[in-house]
GUVO-255491 format. One line per 3 residues: their letters; for each residue x, y, z of C-alpha. Coordinates in nm, 4 decimals, decimal comma, padded with zeros to 6 digits. Layout:
A = X Y Z; ...
END
This chain:
MKA = 10,8401 14,1100 09,0083; 11,0663 13,9754 08,7347; 11,0321 13,6060 08,6547
VIL = 11,0934 13,3480 08,3850; 10,7645 13,1687 08,3236; 10,6288 12,8747 08,1271
NKN = 10,3707 13,0150 07,8859; 10,0616 12,8460 07,7437; 10,2644 12,7246 07,4438
GTL = 10,4909 12,5268 07,6753; 10,7941 12,7497 07,6219; 10,9784 12,9758 07,8649
ENA = 10,9722 13,3560 07,8478; 11,0662 13,6645 08,0504; 10,7694 13,8137 08,2347
LVE = 10,6518 14,0505 08,5047; 10,4211 13,8755 08,7539; 10,2585 13,9640 09,0824
QPK = 10,4801 13,9291 09,3884; 10,3474 13,6515 09,6142; 10,2114 13,7267 09,9596
PKS = 10,2934 13,4857 10,2438; 10,0076 13,2811 10,3902; 09,9830 13,2544 10,7672
NEV = 10,2367 12,9677 10,7842; 10,4712 13,0975 10,5121; 10,7780 13,3153 10,4780
LIH = 10,8396 13,5450 10,1835; 11,1990 13,5146 10,0642; 11,3872 13,7609 09,8467
IKA = 11,5879 13,5113 09,6425; 11,9609 13,5856 09,6227; 12,0647 13,2749 09,4263
SGF = 11,8977 12,9673 09,2814; 12,0227 12,6328 09,1518; 11,9454 12,4392 08,8351
NPI = 11,8643 12,0676 08,8159; 11,8106 11,8245 08,5269; 11,4421 11,7986 08,6189
DYQ = 11,4086 12,1657 08,5209; 11,4517 12,0902 08,1502; 11,3061 11,7387 08,1796
MLE = 10,9742 11,8943 08,2848; 10,9642 12,0584 07,9432; 11,0420 11,7376 07,7542
NEL = 10,9362 11,4338 07,9568; 10,5728 11,3369 08,0074; 10,6399 11,1813 08,3498
ERK = 10,8179 11,4917 08,4771; 10,5644 11,7274 08,3161; 10,2977 11,5918 08,5507
LIS = 10,4912 11,7492 08,8379; 10,4441 12,1047 08,7083; 10,2256 12,2995 08,9516
SPI = 10,3343 12,6549 08,8693; 10,4244 12,8535 08,5558; 10,7497 12,9415 08,7361
LGR = 10,9934 12,6490 08,7488; 11,2998 12,5995 08,9680; 11,3264 12,4244 09,3030
ELS = 11,6162 12,5365 09,5215; 11,7262 12,8721 09,6536; 11,8939 13,0839 09,9129
GIV = 11,7865 13,4295 10,0180; 11,6657 13,6672 10,2856; 11,3312 13,6584 10,4659
VDI = 11,1474 13,9848 10,3899; 10,7995 13,9067 10,5263; 10,6387 13,6432 10,7485
GSE = 10,2872 13,5070 10,7978; 10,0951 13,5582 11,1194; 10,1632 13,2056 11,2494
VTA = 10,5362 13,1921 11,1660; 10,7521 13,1410 11,4761; 11,0910 13,0115 11,3560
FNI = 11,2015 13,3056 11,1398; 11,2284 13,6813 11,1478; 11,2636 13,9422 10,8746
GDE = 11,6300 13,9619 10,7751; 11,7140 13,5949 10,8381; 11,9403 13,4311 10,5787
VYC = 11,7864 13,1008 10,4707; 11,7974 12,8240 10,2130; 11,5515 12,5580 10,1030
GSG = 11,4298 12,3279 09,8305; 11,0869 12,4465 09,7201; 10,9811 12,1609 09,4913
SMG = 10,6094 12,2130 09,4324; 10,5568 12,3540 09,7814; 10,6036 12,7201 09,6957
SNG = 10,3412 12,9584 09,5588; 10,5829 12,9889 09,2666; 10,9214 12,8474 09,1657
TYA = 11,2675 12,9947 09,1980; 11,3070 13,1541 08,8529; 11,1795 13,4762 09,0126
EYI = 11,2762 13,7566 09,2455; 11,0618 13,6351 09,5371; 10,9064 13,3114 09,6600
SVP = 10,6649 13,2332 09,9408; 10,7066 12,8914 10,1046; 10,5940 12,7140 10,4245
EAI = 10,8323 12,7890 10,7107; 10,8307 12,4125 10,7758; 11,0592 12,3450 10,4776
VSF = 11,3058 12,6302 10,5372; 11,6390 12,6178 10,7195; 11,8869 12,8831 10,8229
KPN = 12,1714 12,9103 10,5719; 12,5102 12,7717 10,6835; 12,6952 13,0677 10,8337
NIS = 13,0300 13,0000 10,6696; 12,9260 12,9924 10,3030; 12,7887 13,2326 10,0410
FEQ = 12,4334 13,2541 09,9075; 12,5590 13,0980 09,5834; 12,7089 12,7980 09,7650
AAA = 12,3959 12,7576 09,9756; 12,1699 12,7568 09,6683; 12,3773 12,4698 09,5278
IPS = 12,2884 12,2417 09,8196; 11,9176 12,1610 09,8669; 11,8234 11,9210 09,5848
AGL = 12,1515 11,7282 09,5721; 12,1991 11,7506 09,9464; 11,8531 11,6198 10,0371
TSL = 11,8831 11,3322 09,7894; 12,2352 11,2369 09,9002; 12,1504 11,2494 10,2687
QIF = 11,8383 11,0388 10,2146; 12,0462 10,7753 10,0340; 12,3025 10,7679 10,3143
NRL = 12,0507 10,7615 10,5990; 11,8332 10,4891 10,4458; 12,1220 10,2582 10,3490
KLN = 12,2800 10,2567 10,6974; 12,6207 10,1629 10,5534; 12,9257 10,0550 10,7497
SEN = 13,2950 10,0712 10,6661; 13,2993 09,7084 10,5433; 13,0338 09,7600 10,2754
TVL = 13,1238 09,7738 09,9050; 12,9494 10,0482 09,7090; 12,9265 10,1373 09,3390
VTG = 12,8217 10,4932 09,2504; 12,7454 10,5673 08,8852; 12,7572 10,9242 08,7560
ATG = 12,9592 11,0215 09,0591; 13,0519 11,3774 08,9600; 12,6971 11,5044 08,9138
GVG = 12,5349 11,7151 09,1830; 12,4063 11,4182 09,3843; 12,7105 11,2003 09,3175
SFL = 12,9763 11,4422 09,4339; 12,7732 11,5386 09,7412; 12,7176 11,1723 09,8250
IKI = 13,0877 11,0877 09,7875; 13,1669 11,3632 10,0406; 12,9153 11,2233 10,2892
LLA = 13,0395 10,8652 10,2449; 13,4042 10,9571 10,2946; 13,3183 11,1767 10,5938
HNI = 13,1587 10,8715 10,7581; 13,4545 10,6428 10,6802; 13,2813 10,4525 10,3983
QQI = 13,5949 10,3834 10,1930; 13,5173 10,0827 09,9712; 13,3692 10,2923 09,6937
TAT = 13,3971 10,2465 09,3181; 13,2723 10,5345 09,1047; 13,2140 10,5856 08,7338
VGS = 13,2961 10,9021 08,5373; 13,2877 11,0024 08,1721; 13,6060 11,2055 08,1385
EEN = 13,9526 11,2540 08,2803; 13,8440 11,5988 08,4037; 13,5756 11,4298 08,6122
RQI = 13,8278 11,1749 08,7370; 14,0290 11,4658 08,8757; 13,7213 11,5966 09,0572
LLN = 13,6843 11,2666 09,2450; 14,0573 11,2521 09,3185; 14,0248 11,5969 09,4732
LGL = 13,7355 11,4725 09,6868; 13,9508 11,1926 09,8254; 13,8980 10,8829 09,6096
KNH = 14,2017 10,6928 09,4823; 14,2731 10,6482 09,1118; 14,1959 10,2731 09,1146
QII = 13,8476 10,3474 09,2544; 13,7481 10,5572 08,9527; 13,6354 10,3908 08,6279
NYK = 13,5763 10,5731 08,2993; 13,2554 10,4232 08,1621; 13,3603 10,5094 07,8046
EEN = 13,6543 10,2686 07,8094; 13,6293 09,9084 07,6890; 13,5487 09,6171 07,9220
LIS = 13,3429 09,8368 08,1542; 13,1934 09,5587 08,3637; 13,5222 09,3785 08,4165
NIL = 13,6935 09,7105 08,4976; 13,4298 09,7888 08,7609; 13,4591 09,4448 08,9189
KAN = 13,8393 09,4594 08,9128; 13,8227 09,7817 09,1163; 13,6317 09,5809 09,3796
NDQ = 13,8856 09,2944 09,3951; 13,6879 09,1050 09,1299; 13,3925 09,0737 09,3657
PFE = 13,0313 09,1827 09,3070; 12,9046 09,4822 09,5031; 12,6674 09,4851 09,7972
YGI = 12,5238 09,8241 09,7004; 12,4744 09,9895 09,3622; 12,3753 10,3566 09,3727
DLV = 12,2701 10,4380 09,0172; 12,2541 10,8089 08,9393; 12,2445 10,7606 08,5605
GNY = 11,9891 10,4952 08,4668; 11,9271 10,3493 08,1188; 12,2349 10,1493 08,0090
MSE = 12,4094 10,2095 08,3413; 12,1166 10,0478 08,5216; 12,2007 09,7272 08,3314
VTA = 12,5694 09,7603 08,4178; 12,4869 09,8170 08,7840; 12,2527 09,5163 08,7887
EVL = 12,5266 09,3016 08,6344; 12,7875 09,3841 08,9001; 12,5605 09,3505 09,2053
KIN = 12,5802 09,0417 09,4237; 12,2863 08,8113 09,4924; 12,0424 08,9794 09,7373
GTY = 12,2290 09,3075 09,6986; 12,0680 09,6524 09,7032; 12,0035 09,8699 09,3987
VDV = 11,9377 10,2363 09,4727; 11,7242 10,3997 09,2020; 11,7421 10,7789 09,1895
TAL = 11,6418 10,8296 08,8252; 11,3363 10,6094 08,7510; 11,5241 10,5168 08,4311
VTK = 11,5786 10,1460 08,4989; 11,5497 09,9458 08,1762; 11,3367 09,6346 08,1310
DAH = 11,6501 09,4182 08,1035; 11,7926 09,5685 08,4235; 11,4664 09,5051 08,6088
EAL = 11,4727 09,1416 08,4984; 11,8355 09,0980 08,6083; 11,7666 09,2614 08,9443
FNK = 11,4621 09,0421 09,0004; 11,6541 08,7244 08,9161; 11,9238 08,8219 09,1686
GTM = 11,6687 08,8824 09,4429; 11,7864 09,2422 09,4631; 11,6211 09,4909 09,6950
IMN = 11,5352 09,8051 09,4970; 11,5350 10,1248 09,7010; 11,3607 10,4185 09,5315
ISN = 11,4815 10,7616 09,6392; 11,2315 11,0458 09,6172; 11,2159 11,3776 09,7964
YAY = 10,8590 11,4173 09,6667; 10,7371 11,1419 09,8971; 10,7559 11,3590 10,2067
GKI = 10,5775 11,6499 10,0417; 10,2930 11,4222 09,9285; 10,2182 11,3315 10,2910
KKY = 10,3019 11,6826 10,4151; 10,5888 11,5536 10,6263; 10,7676 11,8868 10,5904
DYY = 11,0005 11,8367 10,8861; 11,1993 11,6002 10,6601; 11,3129 11,8986 10,4521
KNS = 11,3898 12,1326 10,7412; 11,5642 11,8638 10,9501; 11,7727 11,7340 10,6590
LFE = 11,8855 12,0834 10,5600; 11,9714 12,1562 10,9231; 12,1800 11,8363 10,9345
IKK = 12,3652 11,9451 10,6187; 12,4122 12,2943 10,7670; 12,5877 12,1392 11,0676
LIE = 12,8082 11,9164 10,8480; 12,9227 12,2203 10,6486; 12,9682 12,4540 10,9448
NET = 13,1704 12,1854 11,1259; 13,3739 12,1430 10,8046; 13,2882 11,7716 10,8044
IPP = 13,2078 11,8134 10,4363; 13,2962 12,1006 10,2010; 13,0233 12,2975 10,0195
PQY = 12,9572 12,2153 09,6531; 13,1631 12,3513 09,3677; 12,9464 12,5900 09,1677
KIV = 12,9431 12,7948 08,8502; 12,7420 13,1155 08,8065; 12,5661 13,0995 08,4695
GNL = 12,4256 13,4529 08,4861; 12,1627 13,6777 08,6408; 11,7873 13,6136 08,6508
SLD = 11,6754 13,6045 08,2859; 11,5470 13,3759 08,0123; 11,8958 13,3690 07,8542
TVM = 12,0498 13,2398 08,1771; 11,7819 12,9725 08,2190; 11,8148 12,8481 07,8603
QAH = 12,1939 12,8401 07,8835; 12,1798 12,6410 08,2087; 11,9288 12,3948 08,0633
SIL = 12,1558 12,3407 07,7627; 12,4617 12,2770 07,9828; 12,2678 12,0239 08,1910
KNN = 12,1177 11,8499 07,8901; 12,4586 11,8101 07,7274; 12,6232 11,6932 08,0505
QTQ = 12,8746 11,9791 08,0513; 12,8618 12,0791 08,4188; 13,2102 11,9325 08,4871
GHK = 13,1208 11,8659 08,8480; 12,9898 12,2167 08,9142; 12,6427 12,3066 09,0334
LIM = 12,4877 12,5676 08,8029; 12,3729 12,8821 08,9816; 12,1661 13,1863 08,8832
KH = 12,2135 13,5134 09,0705; 11,9084 13,7253 09,1526
END
């Protein structure tokens, strides 16, 4: 089968590799579309992320059609339309024509959306839903979301608004991204451009000059320090990036902040695979009921090295403009 693989020199290349065969508990999926995530290029550049590589084929979310099943598979049949986040749980990644994964992490695709829209969901959707479910927010809570038009941010904003969490302040880096959040349902005064002067005072002003109970930081580095600054004593800092600076850690400690680390890997490490299936099924229901809309997406190209490199470049330079990047197969 065609694939884009990581060679021994640590660079990506087009290749022909053997098509995987499903184990007894696995389904073989003919991939129709796959999504790109920042971790895809970070694995090539960042020592921490590189440790997560378990296959020469990268990529971690997909939609497609079941074309073969293992002897112990009970939930799926050949021809079923499915979607899933593979992480390191597949026999290969998603930069390929086929993937074999445990049936325990797979969900039926939402009926009312395309393969491309479905492939845009798993990574951002699982992360966003985990944040929402673990925080147990109510309509009175005040919430800051940094980097709110990225894949996780925009998905999370949809979930929050759908559950009547209205006291949200969000940061963006451009007026185009401001428009994306306005279209999702936020008001203009809730959206702060982090490139403008007096960032901290602007963020606090949007919250009636009061510190926030919850800071959901989807950016890290300098924004982790900003988030720490605007949190109230004994507030909650949600870390999705593992990019909290030393100064931010010190500020959070001095405020008695609870730090909540968000990781979809955790459930795979303990083989709690029902987390993935159940979460994707919950998202499927939200989309089919039209409680939340599917993600905005942009097709970068068809399965090839050129498409992968172009997508990595767009992600690295923060040029997604609120769209999930998709590769067709």
